[in-house]
C-alpha positions in Angstrom: 68.9 -34.8 8.8 65.5 -37.0 8.2 63.9 -34.9 11.0 64.8 -31.6 9.5 63.7 -32.9 6.1 60.5 -34.0 7.3 59.5 -30.7 8.9 60.8 -29.1 5.8 58.0 -31.2 3.9 55.5 -30.3 6.3 55.8 -26.7 6.3 55.7 -26.7 2.5 52.6 -28.6 2.7 51.4 -26.3 5.0 51.9 -23.4 2.7 50.5 -25.2 -0.1 47.3 -25.7 2.0 47.1 -22.3 3.0 47.2 -21.0 -0.6 44.6 -23.6 -1.7 42.5 -22.4 1.2 42.9 -18.6 0.3 41.7 -19.4 -3.2 38.9 -21.2 -2.2 37.6 -18.4 0.2 38.2 -15.7 -2.7 36.3 -18.3 -5.0 33.3 -18.3 -2.1 33.5 -14.7 -2.0 33.2 -14.1 -5.8 30.3 -16.7 -5.9 28.5 -14.7 -3.2 29.0 -11.7 -4.7 27.8 -12.8 -8.1 25.0 -14.6 -6.6 24.0 -11.3 -4.5 24.6 -9.4 -7.8 22.6 -11.4 -9.7 19.7 -11.3 -7.1 19.7 -7.3 -6.8 21.0 -6.6 -10.6 22.5 -3.2 -11.6 21.7 -0.5 -9.6 21.9 3.4 -10.8 23.7 5.6 -8.4 25.0 9.1 -8.6 28.3 8.0 -9.8 26.7 6.7 -13.0 25.9 10.2 -13.9 29.1 10.6 -16.0 27.8 7.7 -18.1 24.7 9.7 -19.1 24.8 11.0 -22.7 24.9 14.7 -22.8 23.0 15.8 -25.9 20.1 17.9 -27.0 17.1 15.6 -27.9 14.4 16.7 -30.3 11.1 16.9 -30.0 8.0 15.5 -32.1 6.2 18.0 -34.3 2.7 17.4 -35.8 3.0 17.6 -39.5 -0.3 19.7 -39.6 1.5 22.2 -37.3 4.8 22.6 -39.4 3.6 22.3 -42.8 0.9 24.3 -44.6 1.3 24.3 -48.3 5.1 25.1 -49.1 7.7 22.8 -50.2 10.3 23.9 -48.4 8.3 23.6 -45.1 7.7 19.7 -45.9 11.4 19.1 -46.5 12.3 21.1 -43.4 9.7 18.8 -41.5 11.2 15.7 -42.9 14.7 16.6 -41.9 13.9 17.1 -38.3 11.8 14.0 -38.1 15.0 11.9 -39.3 17.1 13.5 -36.6 14.3 12.2 -34.0 14.7 9.1 -35.6 18.5 9.1 -35.1 18.3 10.1 -31.4 15.7 6.7 -31.2 18.4 4.7 -32.8 21.1 6.3 -30.8 19.2 5.3 -27.1 18.4 1.7 -28.5 22.2 1.3 -29.4 23.7 2.4 -26.1 24.6 -0.3 -23.5 22.6 -1.2 -20.6 24.2 0.9 -17.9 24.7 3.9 -20.3 20.8 3.6 -21.2 19.5 3.8 -17.8 22.3 6.4 -16.8 20.7 8.7 -19.6 17.3 8.0 -19.2 17.6 9.0 -15.3 20.1 11.9 -15.3 19.1 13.5 -18.9 15.6 14.4 -18.4 15.6 15.5 -22.4 16.2 11.8 -23.5 12.4 10.7 -23.3 11.1 13.9 -24.4 10.7 12.8 -28.1 9.0 9.7 -27.1 6.6 11.7 -24.7 5.6 14.1 -27.5 5.3 11.9 -29.9 2.7 9.7 -27.8 0.8 13.2 -27.3 0.9 14.4 -30.5 0.5 11.1 -32.8 -2.4 10.1 -34.9 -3.5 6.8 -33.7 -4.9 4.1 -36.4 -8.7 5.5 -35.9 -7.3 9.1 -36.6 -5.0 8.5 -39.5 -6.8 10.9 -41.7 -5.7 13.7 -39.6 -2.3 13.0 -41.3 -1.5 14.7 -44.5 -1.9 12.1 -47.3 1.7 12.5 -48.7 3.9 9.5 -49.3 7.0 10.9 -48.2 5.3 12.2 -44.8 3.7 8.8 -44.0 7.0 7.0 -44.5 8.7 9.0 -42.1 6.1 8.9 -39.7 5.6 5.4 -39.7 9.3 5.1 -39.2 9.1 7.3 -36.0 5.9 5.0 -34.9 8.1 1.8 -35.2 11.1 3.2 -33.2 9.1 4.8 -30.5 7.5 1.6 -29.9 10.7 -0.2 -29.6 12.1 2.4 -27.1 9.0 2.1 -25.1 9.8 -1.6 -25.2 13.3 -1.1 -23.8 12.1 1.2 -21.2 9.7 -1.6 -19.9 12.5 -4.5 -20.2 14.1 -5.4 -16.8 16.7 -7.9 -18.3 18.4 -8.1 -21.6 20.9 -10.8 -20.9 22.7 -12.6 -17.9 24.9 -9.8 -17.4 22.8 -6.8 -17.9 19.5 -6.6 -15.5 17.8 -5.2 -12.7 15.1 -6.4 -10.5 11.7 -5.4 -11.9 10.5 -4.0 -8.7 13.6 -1.6 -8.7 13.2 -0.9 -12.3 9.5 0.2 -12.0 10.2 2.4 -8.8 13.1 4.1 -11.1 10.4 4.8 -13.8 7.8 5.9 -11.5 9.8 8.0 -9.0 11.6 9.9 -12.3 8.4 10.2 -14.0 9.6 8.6 -17.1 6.3 6.1 -17.4 3.1 8.1 -16.2 -0.6 7.1 -16.4 -1.3 9.6 -19.0 1.4 8.0 -21.3 0.0 4.6 -20.6 -3.5 5.9 -21.9 -1.6 7.2 -25.2 0.1 3.9 -25.4 -3.3 2.0 -25.5 -4.9 4.3 -28.1 -1.8 3.9 -30.4 -0.4 0.3 -29.8 -3.4 -1.2 -27.8 -4.7 -3.4 -31.1 -1.2 -4.0 -32.5 0.6 -5.4 -29.7 -2.1 -6.3 -27.1 -0.6 -9.5 -25.9 3.0 -7.8 -25.1 1.1 -4.6 -23.5 -0.7 -6.9 -21.2 2.4 -8.5 -19.6 3.8 -5.3 -19.3 0.9 -3.8 -17.6 0.4 -6.9 -15.1 4.2 -6.4 -14.3 3.7 -2.4 -13.7 0.8 -2.6 -11.3 2.2 -5.5 -9.4 5.8 -4.1 -8.9 4.7 -0.4 -8.1 1.7 0.2 -5.8 1.9 3.9 -6.5 0.7 3.4 -10.1 -2.5 2.1 -8.6 -2.9 5.6 -6.8 -2.0 7.4 -9.8 -4.6 5.6 -11.9 -7.5 6.6 -9.3 -6.2 10.3 -9.3 -6.3 9.8 -13.4 -10.0 8.5 -13.0 -10.9 11.1 -11.3 -9.5 13.5 -13.6 -11.3 11.8 -16.5 -14.8 12.3 -14.9 -13.9 15.9 -14.4 -12.6 16.4 -18.2 -15.9 14.7 -19.6 -18.2 17.0 -17.4 -16.0 20.0 -18.9 -16.2 18.7 -22.4 -20.2 18.0 -22.0 -20.6 21.8 -21.2 -18.3 22.8 -23.8 -20.2 21.1 -26.5 -23.4 22.7 -25.2 -21.9 26.1 -25.2 -20.3 25.7 -28.6 -23.5 24.6 -30.1 -25.2 27.6 -28.3 -22.5 29.8 -29.5 -22.7 28.7 -33.2 -26.6 29.4 -33.0 -25.6 32.8 -32.4 -22.9 32.9 -35.0 -25.7 31.9 -37.1 -27.3 35.2 -36.5 -24.4 37.4 -36.9 -23.1 39.2 -39.9 -20.9 36.4 -41.3 -21.0 34.9 -44.7 -22.8 31.6 -44.9 -19.4 29.8 -46.2 -17.4 31.2 -43.1 -20.1 30.0 -41.0 -20.0 26.5 -42.5 -16.2 26.0 -42.1 -16.5 27.3 -38.4 -19.1 24.8 -37.8 -17.5 21.8 -39.6 -14.1 22.6 -38.1 -15.8 22.5 -34.2 -17.9 19.4 -35.1 -14.9 17.5 -36.3 -12.8 18.5 -33.4 -15.6 17.2 -30.9 -16.1 13.9 -32.8 -12.1 13.2 -32.9 -11.9 13.9 -29.3 -15.0 11.8 -28.5 -13.6 8.9 -30.6 -9.8 9.1 -29.1 -11.1 9.2 -25.5 -13.4 6.3 -26.1 -10.6 4.4 -27.8 -8.2 5.2 -24.6 -10.5 3.9 -22.2 -11.7 0.9 -23.8 -8.3 0.0 -24.6 -6.7 0.3 -21.6 -9.6 -2.0 -19.9 -9.2 -4.4 -22.6 -5.5 -4.7 -22.0 -5.6 -4.6 -18.1 -9.1 -5.8 -16.9 -8.2 -6.0 -13.3 -8.2 -2.1 -13.3 -12.0 -2.3 -13.8 -12.5 -2.3 -9.9 -11.1 1.3 -9.6 -13.3 2.5 -12.5 -16.3 1.2 -10.9 -15.6 2.4 -7.5 -15.3 5.9 -9.0 -18.5 5.8 -10.7 -16.9 6.0 -14.3 -19.7 4.2 -15.4 -22.3 6.3 -14.7 -20.4 9.4 -15.7 -20.0 7.8 -19.0 -23.8 6.9 -19.1 -24.9 10.5 -18.2 -22.3 11.9 -20.9 -23.9 9.7 -23.6 -27.4 10.4 -22.9 -26.6 14.4 -22.7 -24.1 14.5 -26.0 -25.4 11.9 -28.4 -28.8 13.7 -29.4 -26.8 17.3 -29.7 -24.3 15.8 -31.9 -26.5 13.8 -34.2 -28.9 16.7 -34.3 -25.9 19.3 -35.5 -24.5 16.5 -37.8 -28.0 16.0 -39.6 -28.5 20.0 -40.0 -25.0 20.4 -41.6 -25.8 17.6 -43.8 -22.4 15.7 -43.0 -24.1 12.5 -41.4 -22.4 10.3 -44.1 -18.9 12.1 -43.3 -18.8 11.2 -39.8 -21.2 8.3 -39.3 -18.5 5.8 -39.1 -16.5 7.6 -36.5 -19.6 8.5 -34.4 -20.8 4.8 -34.7 -17.3 3.8 -33.2 -17.4 5.7 -30.6 -20.9 4.9 -29.4 -19.8 1.4 -29.3 -16.8 1.8 -27.5 -18.2 3.8 -24.7 -21.0 1.2 -24.3 -18.1 -1.7 -24.2 -16.3 0.7 -21.6 -19.2 0.6 -19.4 -19.7 -3.2 -20.0 -15.8 -3.5 -19.0 -16.4 -1.5 -15.8 -19.0 -3.9 -14.7 -16.8 -6.9 -15.7 -15.5 -7.3 -12.0 -19.3 -8.6 -11.1 -19.3 -12.2 -11.8 -21.0 -13.0 -15.2 -21.3 -16.7 -14.8 -24.7 -17.8 -13.6 -23.2 -20.5 -11.2 -21.9 -19.8 -7.5 -23.3 -16.0 -7.5 -23.8 -14.7 -3.8 -26.8 -12.4 -3.0 -24.6 -9.5 -2.3 -23.0 -9.9 -6.1 -26.6 -10.0 -7.6 -27.6 -7.1 -5.4 -24.6 -5.1 -6.8 -25.3 -6.0 -10.3 -29.1 -4.9 -10.1 -28.4 -1.7 -8.3 -25.9 -0.8 -11.1 -28.3 -1.7 -13.6 -31.1 0.3 -11.7 -28.5 3.4 -11.7 -28.2 3.3 -15.5 -31.9 3.2 -16.1 -31.9 6.9 -15.6 -30.1 7.6 -18.7 -32.5 6.0 -21.8 -30.3 7.1 -24.8 -27.5 5.0 -23.1 -29.6 2.1 -22.1 -31.1 1.6 -25.4 -27.6 1.2 -27.2 -26.5 -0.7 -24.2 -29.4 -3.1 -24.6 -29.0 -3.6 -28.2 -25.2 -4.6 -28.1 -25.7 -6.7 -24.9 -29.2 -7.5 -24.3 -29.7 -6.5 -20.6 -33.0 -8.6 -20.2 -31.3 -11.7 -20.7 -28.8 -11.1 -18.3 -31.4 -10.1 -15.6 -33.3 -13.1 -16.1 -30.1 -15.3 -15.8 -29.7 -13.9 -12.4 -33.2 -14.2 -11.7 -33.1 -18.0 -12.3 -29.8 -18.5 -10.5 -30.8 -16.5 -7.2 -34.2 -16.4 -6.3 -33.6 -15.1 -2.6 -34.2 -11.6 -3.8 -37.9 -10.5 -4.1 -39.2 -10.9 -7.8 -40.8 -7.7 -7.8 -37.4 -6.0 -8.3 -36.6 -8.3 -11.3 -39.8 -7.5 -12.6 -39.5 -3.9 -12.2 -36.3 -3.5 -14.2 -37.6 -6.0 -16.9 -40.8 -3.6 -17.3 -38.6 -0.7 -17.2 -36.2 -2.1 -20.1 -39.5 -2.6 -22.1 -40.8 0.5 -21.5 -37.5 2.4 -22.9 -37.1 0.3 -25.7 -40.6 0.3 -26.9 -40.3 3.7 -28.9 -37.3 2.4 -30.4 -38.5 -0.8 -31.7 -41.7 0.5 -33.1 -39.4 3.0 -34.8 -37.7 0.2 -36.2 -40.4 -1.8 -37.2 -41.8 1.1 -39.1 -38.5 1.8 -40.8 -38.4 -2.1 -41.8 -42.2 -1.8 -42.8 -41.5 1.2 -45.2 -38.3 -0.5 -46.3 -40.5 -3.4 -47.3 -43.2 -1.4 -48.8 -40.6 0.3 -51.0 -39.0 -3.0 -52.2 -42.6 -4.2 -52.7 -43.4 -1.3 -55.0 -40.3 -1.1 -56.7 -40.5 -4.9 -57.8 -44.2 -4.4 -58.8 -43.2 -1.2 -60.7 -40.6 -3.4 -62.6 -43.3 -6.4 -63.2 -45.7 -3.6 -64.2 -42.9 -2.0 -66.8 -42.3 -5.6 -68.1 -45.8 -6.4 -68.5 -46.5 -3.2 -70.6 -43.7 -3.6 -72.8 -45.0 -7.5 -73.4 -48.3 -5.8 -74.2 -47.0 -3.4 -76.5 -45.1 -6.0 -78.5 -48.4 -7.9 -79.1 -50.5 -5.0 -79.8 -48.1 -3.7 -82.6 -49.0 -7.0 -84.7 -52.7 -7.3 -83.7 -53.8 -3.7 -82.6 -57.4 -4.9 -82.3 -56.8 -6.8 -79.0 -57.6 -5.3 -75.7 -54.8 -4.7 -73.1 -56.7 -7.2 -70.7 -57.1 -9.9 -73.3 -53.5 -9.7 -73.9 -52.6 -9.7 -70.1 -54.8 -12.8 -69.7 -52.9 -14.5 -72.9 -49.5 -13.7 -71.5 -50.4 -15.0 -68.2 -51.7 -18.2 -69.6 -48.5 -18.9 -71.8 -45.8 -17.8 -69.3 -45.2 -14.2 -70.6 -44.2 -15.6 -74.1 -45.4 -12.7 -76.6 -44.5 -14.6 -79.6 -46.3 -17.7 -78.7 -49.1 -15.5 -77.9 -48.9 -13.8 -81.4 -48.9 -17.1 -83.1 -51.8 -18.8 -81.1 -53.9 -15.7 -82.1 -53.1 -15.8 -85.7 -53.6 -19.5 -85.9 -56.9 -19.1 -83.9 -55.6 -22.0 -81.7 -56.8 -20.4 -78.3 -57.8 -22.7 -75.7 -61.3 -22.3 -74.4 -59.8 -20.9 -71.0 -59.0 -17.8 -73.0 -61.7 -17.9 -75.7 -64.3 -17.0 -73.0 -62.9 -13.8 -72.4 -63.7 -10.8 -75.0 -61.1 -9.8 -77.5 -61.4 -6.0 -76.7 -61.2 -6.9 -72.8 -59.7 -3.6 -71.0 -56.6 -3.9 -68.9 -57.9 -3.9 -65.3 -55.6 -3.5 -62.1 -55.6 -6.3 -59.3 -57.7 -4.3 -57.2 -60.4 -4.0 -59.5 -60.3 -7.8 -60.3 -60.5 -9.0 -56.8 -62.9 -6.1 -55.1 -66.1 -7.6 -56.7 -65.6 -11.0 -56.4 -66.3 -11.8 -60.2 -65.1 -11.5 -63.5 -67.0 -9.1 -65.7 -65.1 -9.9 -68.7 -66.5 -13.7 -68.8 -69.3 -14.3 -71.2 -72.5 -14.9 -69.7 -72.2 -12.7 -66.9 -72.6 -9.3 -68.7 -75.8 -8.8 -66.7 -73.7 -8.4 -63.5 -71.4 -5.5 -65.2 -73.7 -2.9 -64.1 -73.4 -1.8 -60.4 -77.4 -1.2 -60.0 -77.7 -4.8 -60.8 -75.3 -6.1 -58.3 -76.7 -3.8 -55.6 -80.2 -4.8 -56.4 -79.3 -8.7 -55.9 -80.8 -9.6 -52.6 -80.5 -13.5 -53.0 -77.9 -13.6 -50.0 -81.1 -12.6 -47.7 -83.0 -16.1 -48.5 -79.6 -17.8 -47.5 -79.5 -16.0 -44.2 -83.1 -16.0 -43.0 -83.1 -19.6 -41.5 -80.0 -18.8 -39.6 -81.9 -15.7 -38.0 -85.2 -17.4 -37.4 -83.7 -19.6 -34.8 -83.2 -16.4 -32.8 -86.9 -15.6 -32.9 -88.4 -18.2 -30.7 -86.9 -20.6 -27.8 -88.5 -23.2 -25.7 -87.8 -23.3 -22.3 -88.9 -26.1 -19.7 -90.1 -25.7 -16.3 -87.0 -27.2 -14.8 -84.7 -24.6 -16.6 -87.2 -21.6 -15.6 -86.9 -22.8 -11.9 -82.8 -23.0 -12.1 -83.0 -19.5 -13.8 -85.0 -18.1 -10.8 -84.6 -20.1 -7.6 -85.2 -17.6 -4.5 -87.6 -17.4 -1.6 -90.8 -15.9 -1.9 -91.4 -12.5 -0.5 -94.9 -12.3 1.1 -94.6 -8.9 2.4 -97.1 -7.2 0.2 -99.6 -9.9 0.1 -102.1 -8.2 2.5 -101.9 -5.0 0.5 -105.2 -4.9 -1.6 -104.5 -4.2 -5.0 -107.3 -2.5 -6.9 -107.5 -3.6 -10.6 -108.7 -0.8 -12.8 -111.8 -1.1 -14.8 -111.0 -1.9 -18.7 -111.2 1.0 -20.7 -112.8 1.2 -24.0 -110.2 1.2 -26.7 -112.2 3.8 -28.7 -112.1 6.2 -26.0 -109.2 8.5 -25.9 -107.4 10.3 -23.2 -107.6 13.9 -24.9 -108.9 15.1 -28.1 -107.1 15.8 -31.1 -105.2 19.0 -31.3 -104.0 20.6 -34.2 -100.1 21.9 -33.8 -99.9 25.7 -33.9 -97.3 25.3 -36.4 -99.9 23.8 -38.9 -102.6 26.5 -37.9 -103.1 29.4 -40.1 -101.7 32.8 -39.0 -105.3 34.3 -38.0 -106.2 31.4 -36.2 -103.0 31.3 -34.1 -103.6 35.3 -33.3 -107.3 34.6 -32.6 -106.2 31.4 -30.3 -103.3 33.4 -28.3 -106.0 36.4 -28.0 -108.5 33.9 -26.4 -105.9 32.5 -24.1 -104.9 36.0 -22.7 -108.3 37.8 -22.7 -109.7 36.1 -19.9 -112.8 37.7 -18.2 -111.3 37.0 -14.8 -109.0 39.8 -13.3 -105.4 38.8 -12.4 -104.4 39.0 -8.9 -101.6 41.5 -8.2 -99.0 40.0 -6.1 -97.5 42.0 -3.3 -93.8 41.2 -4.5 -90.8 42.7 -2.4 -87.4 42.1 -3.9 -84.4 40.9 -2.1 -82.7 44.0 -3.1 -83.3 47.0 -4.8 -83.2 47.4 -8.7 -79.4 48.9 -9.4 -80.7 50.8 -12.3 -83.2 52.8 -10.4 -80.4 53.2 -7.6 -78.0 54.6 -10.1 -80.8 56.9 -11.5 -81.7 58.2 -8.2 -78.0 58.8 -7.1 -77.6 60.7 -10.7 -80.4 63.0 -10.1 -79.0 63.9 -6.3 -75.7 64.8 -8.1 -77.2 66.8 -10.7 -79.1 68.9 -7.9 -75.9 69.3 -5.8 -73.9 70.5 -8.8 -76.5 73.0 -9.8 -76.8 74.6 -6.3 -73.0 74.7 -6.1 -72.5 76.4 -9.7 -75.1 79.1 -8.6 -73.5 79.9 -5.3 -70.0 80.4 -6.9 -71.1 82.7 -9.7 -70.5 85.9 -8.1 -67.4 85.0 -6.2 -65.8 83.8 -9.7 -67.0 87.0 -11.1 -65.4 89.2 -8.5 -62.0 87.3 -8.6 -62.0 87.4 -12.3 -62.6 90.9 -12.0 -59.7 91.6 -9.5 -57.0 89.4 -10.9 -55.1 89.8 -14.2 -54.4 86.9 -16.5 -50.7 87.3 -15.7 -50.9 86.9 -12.1 -53.1 83.6 -12.6 -50.4 82.1 -14.9 -47.5 83.0 -12.0 -49.4 81.6 -9.2 -50.1 78.1 -11.1 -46.0 78.0 -11.8 -45.4 78.6 -8.3 -47.8 75.9 -7.0 -46.3 73.2 -9.6 -42.8 74.1 -8.6 -43.5 73.9 -4.7 -46.3 71.4 -4.5 -43.8 68.8 -3.2 -42.8 70.7 -0.2 -46.0 71.5 1.3 -49.0 70.1 -0.5 -50.9 66.5 -0.5 -50.9 66.6 3.5 -47.7 64.4 3.9 -48.8 61.8 1.6 -45.3 59.8 1.9 -45.3 59.1 5.5 -49.3 58.0 5.2 -48.1 55.5 2.4 -45.6 54.3 4.7 -47.6 53.7 7.6 -49.9 52.0 5.5 -47.3 49.6 4.3 -45.9 48.8 7.6 -49.7 47.9 8.8 -50.2 45.4 6.0 -52.5 47.3 3.9 -50.7 46.9 0.6 
């Protein structure tokens, strides 16, 4: 019995062990599945399609497209946008599995977000919204929930149970075209400044987990370059078209409204594009290498160089510079900043720079120098000269002429702009000085009038001297004059001294109002004063005579003696008498009387000796004689011909009637192209083939 009892106990223990073993295996399997599930996360399959919410989602509509002036339209738009906010809230309140199933299988789920990002007004274009309190309230609510929806779309893990791997999430978003590169540009433009830190994390995870986004980014950069080229052509054409409109029959108000609408669209597009590119590169700086490789910085520089003068010229002509100046300045600054961000992958530190890096930077700067308008503004913001000099100090292996060429080019490009700035600064300073002088003169004039009201016998100049002496205190001047207590510094002036300008006081170097200098008042006395000559005479007499020693003379000319002409005898001319003159005095013909001049001319030409006649044969015959001889020959020939044709003309006129002559002329005129002119068309063709004409 004990044996059987032991066997039963053993079997029961074995069963308990087996049960525990099965439980342990099941527990291990559950743990393994949980760990594997935690590593993989939630997956969206076709079986999850039934979890998707079947609902019609609304689109966002810009208020200016739906609201004109009617109150009913405004209420209708607000009601529609409230439904859009409800759609956003409903998607945000769904469970993790239902949310992703709805986003993947219902293509209209993200339509409201996409249309809002496309039509929304960024912070820099808030003036494009109606300035109405109700409209702005509902718009801000849509803006808030739209970013929340985008944030949930880019969050892979909500808690320990609801999560998916980042790689799977971004592949899901990319393959289903839920989030694209153009949407990222819009996100940067609208939320780039408000949620910069959060977007930096999203962008890094996006480009790290899904490589396909990098390819899409390259295609988007190429498309951006093409858009900038088309936009540049459009601006040039529209401005040219606007010039044609000005010459049309439209009224001035219609032309002005058309021009204003056109230039406003251009400036808003330019500002939005520059904000999108700049914010994108600021949030994800690693993308600068792709922008640089596609030469976007050169396209921006070319676009900037061509568009800036046209837009400013048009805006100034419309007298709207004050209205658009802030937007134009912001777009210019952001385009310059975008080019700087494209070049940011080139190391900016002056240490550990390889020669290839410096070559790459110098090559980029050399390419930008072709666009003067852009380089000038870029140099003002980032000072290219300092950057080039830093590179020159850090790497001296590159030829110095290349650095000198770049520095000289920058100097020549910026020279006209610096001169213009200096000129404007001088004009501003001159205006300030003239305005301050005018204010001072007005104050002085009022003080002089105050004194002169009580003391009209005093001159304006004397009152000015007194005011300057008593620190512009008119009351004190009046008291001192009435009490006759003026100091000797003022009594030396005359009481009726007129008011003199500053130039008149300092031009002559003396004060004509002081007593004792009255003889210098006259200008003639000043000009006749030659006393300065006596002071200058000793100074100039030093240059009249100089003593030179023999040693100094030899040092001036120390050359070997040339004896070539020593043997040539030089005949010294005999000294002539100073009184003896070379020719007699002759009175000029102009001073002679008329009769004397005629007699002198007759004596000169009436010589007794006959003049010899030269046998002169010209090289060619005189053309006048030739023409005269040919005219005589032609006249003789014509006379002979007319005498010969007289009887024939008479006989023909006798035989033929007037009607037959007119008929013959008509037939000849009609048929001259068929039989006359000796085949002139063929002759002309032969001449042309031979190159004669």
